[in-house]
N, C-alpha and C positions, 0 to 999 in steps of 0.2 A: 506496500499500499504506499501512498504519497501523502505527507506531514508538507506543508506547507506553512513557514512560520509568518509571525508579523512582519509589517512594511513596505511598503511599495519599493522599494530596494531593501534587502537585509541589514544594509552597508546603515540603514538609518536608525536601525537597533543597533551595530557593532560600537558606531561612530563614539555613541553616547559612552560608551564603556571605556573607550582608547582600545579598543580590541580591533585588528585588521581584517581581512577576512582569509587567511593565509594561516592567522592565529586561529578564530573559528576551525579551520577546517584540521589543521594539526593539534591542536592543545585544549579548547573550549572542552570540558564536558561538566556534568553536575544540571540544576537545573530542571524545568518541569518537561522542558523539551526532549532534551536526551536522554531523561529518567522516561519516556514514553517509549523511545528507541529501543531500550533495553530491557525495558520488564515486557516488550510486545517480545522481542526476540529470545526470550527466558521459554515462550511459550509460539517458538515458529514461525512467528511473524517476523518478515523482512521491512522494515522500513525507509524506505528513501528520501531523502530531506529535500526538499526543492525550493531555489530562493533565486531571487529574481535577484540580479546585479547591475550595478552601472560598471561595474569589472569587468565584462566578459561583452563579444559582440555576436557570437554563436554559440548555441548550446555546448554545454562544456560539463562530462562528467567526472567527478573528483570522488576518493574515500576520508572519509570524514575517519580522520587516526583513532582518537582514542576508542566509538563504540564500532569502527569496522562498517558504518552504515554507507550507501552509494548517497553521494552529494549529485543530486541535478542542478547546475548552473544554467538560468535563463537569463537572455538579454532583455531588455522592458522594451514595448513596442517602438518606433523610433518616434512617432508624435511626441509619445511621453517624456523618450530621452531628452528632446531638443528641448520641448517645453521646459522640463527638469534643468535640465543646463544654466538655459539665460535665468531661469529663477533663479536659483543657486548663484550664479555668477552677478547677478545685480544686489542680492542679498551679502556678497562677500564684499564688494564697492562700499557697502555701508556698514563693514562691520559686524553683519548679524547673524553669521556664519550658515551654516545649509540649511536649508529649508524642508524638514522632515512632513510635518502637519501641513501638507498643501490644500490645497482646497476641493472639497471631496469630491463634485466634478471630474478634478485632474485623477482623484486618483482611481477611477472607474478605468481608466485607460491604462494602467500600469502592469495591470495583468497583461502575459502575451499567452492569450487563447490557443492559438493556433500551435503554439509550439510547445506547447504543457499538453494539448491533446494526442501531439505527436508523439510524446515520450509517454503517458498514458498507454498508447498502444505499443508502443517498443517495450516499454518494461513490461507490461502485462498487469499493471496496476489493476488489484479487485478493490480499491475502495480510495477516496481522498478525505484528508481529513485538516482543516482549515486552521489555525490559531485565531481565535476571536471571531462570532456572527457579528458581533458589531461591526462590521469594519466591510470595506468596499470590495476587498477582495474573493472574501467568502459570496458575496450576491455574483460576484463574474463570475465563479467558479459555478453557481448553477448549472449556465449552460451546457460547458462543456460536459457535467458530470451528466446529464439528460442526455447528449447527442454521444457519447460513449454506454450509456445503461450501466455507467456505474451510482452507489449510493457515493454519498457527498457527507459528512460529519461537518460539526468546528465543537472546539473545544471554550472556554471560557479561561481565559487568565488574566482578566482585568480591563478587560475593553468598555470603555464609556458607552453609554447611550445615545446615538445622533440627538443633536438639538433638531434636525432638519424633518419636518412632517413629509416630504416626500420621500424620504429615505427610510423612515420610520414604515410608511404603506409597504416600499419595496419590500422592506426587511420580512414584514408579516407574508411575503408571494414567496419567496426565498426560503425562508424558516420553514415554510409550510411543503414546497417543494422537496426538502433537503430528506434525509433519511435519521437526522436525532442531533443530540446537541450534546454534550458532557460537559456538567457543571460540579465544582467541587461543592460553592458553595450554597447553604439553604437556602439563604438572601433572594441571592440572583435565580436559583432553581424556582422562587416561590414568584420573583418580579415577570422572567419568561412565560412561564404557566398564565399568571395570568393576561400580560398585556397580548403575546400573540397566540395565545390558544392551542401551543401547541398540547397533542395529546401525550398520555403517560408513557408510549410506548419509545415516542421519539424524546424522552426526557432520562436520561442516565445521571446520578448523582455518582460518580466516580471520583476521591480524591485522587492530587498529583501524586507520582510515585517517589520514593526516595531509597537508594541500596544500601541497604540496613548493614551488607556486610564491607561497603568502603566505608561507609560512615559507621565509624563502632565507638565506644569508652576505649580510652586508651591511659597512657601512662601522665598523670600531669606534672610530674617534677619532669623528668625528662623532656617533654614538650616546652615546661618554660625555659630550660634552657637549653633549649637549640635554638630559641626564639630570643634569648638573651632577658626574658624575667625572672625574677625575683621567685624564689621558693616558694616562699611565705607572702607574697604578694597577694592581697583580694583584686580579681579581676573577670570584670565584664568586657563578655566581647559583643561584638554587631559586625555583621561583613553584605558586602552587595553593592549594589550601584549608588551612589552620590546622588541623588534626587533630595535636596533640600526640604520641600514642601510634603512632597507625595511620602516620602518614608517618613518624614516625622524629625527627621533630624536637629529640627530646630528643638524640639520640643524636648528633646535627650539630653542637647546641650544646657539648656536652661534647668533640666531635672539635674543632669551632672554637676552645674554650677551650687543648685540648693543641698548636694548629698554629701553630708555629715561624717560619713563612711571614710576611710581611709581607704581609696580603692583604685586605681586605674582604670581606665575606658580603654578599649583596644579596641580599634575602628581599621578595618579591613575595605578597600577599595576604592573604584576612582567614578568619575562620571564627569559630566557636565556642569554640576555644582559645587565640582571641587571648590573652587577659590570664596565662593559664599561659606560651604564649609569653614576653609583656613580663616577664614574671616571672624565666621563666631567663638572659633574657640581659643578665641583672643580674651576672650573673658574667665577662659579656665587656666590655671597654672599649668607650663606646658610637662610638670614630672606628673601630671596625674591622666594624662593624654599619650598613646601612641599609637599614630597613624602609620597602618602600611597603606602609602598612597598608590594604590593598583590595583586592576579587577585580577587576580590571583587563579591564574587557570591549572595551575598545579594542584588538583584533587587532594593530596598527600598531603601536600601542605599545607592547604588551607587546613582538614582537618586536623592539623598540629597545631594551626592557633586557636581551635573551637575547643580542641582537650586542655589548652591553655587557663580557657576559662572556668570561673565558679559559677557564673551566671548569665546568659544570653538573655541579649533587650531587644524586642521587638518595637518599635515605637510608631510603626507606618498609620498613615489615616485613610490611606486607600489599598487593598489586594485584590488578585481572586482569586487565588489558592497559593500563596508563597511555602517556597521549598526552604529558603534559607531556615523558617525556625526548625523544621523537620530534620535537616543536615544534622542541628545543634543538641537535639531531641536525642538524634540516633547515636550522638554520643555523648550520652548521660547527660546532657547540661540541661538543669533546671531553667526556664524561660518566664519572664516580665513580658508581657505584652499588650499594646492598647485594646482598648477591649470591639473591634472593629470585627464586622460578618465572619471576614474568615476565619478569623483565631477563635472565635466561639466556636466553630465548627473543628478546629485542631484542638480546641482544651475543651471539647465538651463538657466535660466533665470534672474542671478545673483544676484543682491541686493532683486529684487521681489521677489527672490525664498528664502531668508532669510542668506544669506553671502555672502562673497568675498572671489574671487580669485585671487591668489599670482603666483609671476614667481615659478615654483621649482626649488631646489636646489640655491635659491637666501635669504639668512637670511637678508639682508638686503629690501628685499620686502617684508618679512613675518613679521620683525618688523616696518614696514608703515600701512601693515595691521591692523595690534594687535591694533596701535597706533591711527589709525583715529577711529577704533571703543570704545577706553577704554577714548578718549577726547571727545566723542559725543555723550552724554548719551539720546536725541533723537533719532537718529538715531539707536542705540542699540536697543532701545523700538520697534521702526519701524519696521527693521530687525526680533526681536526675534519673534514678529507677525506674519511676514510673514512667518519666517522658521515652525512656528506651522500648519498653515495655508498648508506648500507644504506640511508636512508629511499629514496630514489627508485628501489631496488629492489626492496623490499619491504613498504613503508607507503604508498607515493604513492597517489593516487585512484586513476592510470592501471593502476596494478595491482588494488588493493583494489576497486575498483568493479564490474569485467565480473565478480572472483571472487564478489563478492555477490550481483550477480544473473544468476549462474545459477546461483544456491543458493537466495536464495527463490524465484524466478520462472524456474524453469525452464522451455525449450521443448517444450512437447510438440508430439513428431513426425506428420504429416499423414500418415492411413490412404490408401492408394492405395484 
């Protein structure tokens, strides 16, 4: 089957993380997308990653080195590529950077429909899966899937509802013509059911998977020694894309400023808002923060950073179904997170599932939640063990992989 990630160009996703297309091919792993690839591979389903890129001028086949999946890299249609180059050049002249969020009608031109159909026939795909149904690429794939008699699915990873009335009307039509959608968030599932009227058999509540074998508890003292942190420090970790508002990092900085506990905040990540975060961190003494300012591709190294932590913090304002806290939980790290819909599903039973939810937009509540765990080693240990169990029972490849296969590629009973 084929999986089409978000972005008119795949570089729209990569550039915000300071990741090149070659690094994506050769180094990047983890996250929901590669989790789907690996979880389905364990059920004997091969997934091709289908990317539209500004870097190629003809269809190109690569191999994603960490997972072994095929990468089918397609050029955008020429009209879109031309308009996009002119828009980006004009923005660059004004010092605005690339225009990732182009007008929605233009985004409908970014999907190379003919090249996609040709690849589908040549590769023998049995299904198409788009990241986000609230996105023009999903709509554009409907006629391709219909012409080839292929089922088309979409998965929710945080895409926002369109403000356009015309697009919402079109989405109602395309969603009803799709084979179904995969949604981990209960809140989003209820919204889609109510707003688009999808029948129950087209709605699958399947969580994003995490590799519980690769992400596992480790020796904390050894991890701290390897990254140069004192063995007796209290450490709170966060990792991901630096997006100040969406990820709630402004709330985290203010909470850290108020935190009374003697602890170090370990931040691992980069992104377009890195300068804004750097400015915000000036309010905190430098000895209380350690920032690894890069998008770490090496899963073993990232696991070492997580294993070094006593607590993982997740202050996001908006998420689809986040994988970052699942990676920390799989490493046996308890979580303090903002009370957003996605995290209510992750920590459904609260402390029994390995974490604590605190009010969003509330630095004081976040600081209190962190202090509560930092001051109680036995509670941290108990919640860390519960977090690991939660991942094994709800988010592991062994659980999610078969559920994905059953929904995406259902077995048709033979007629005697």
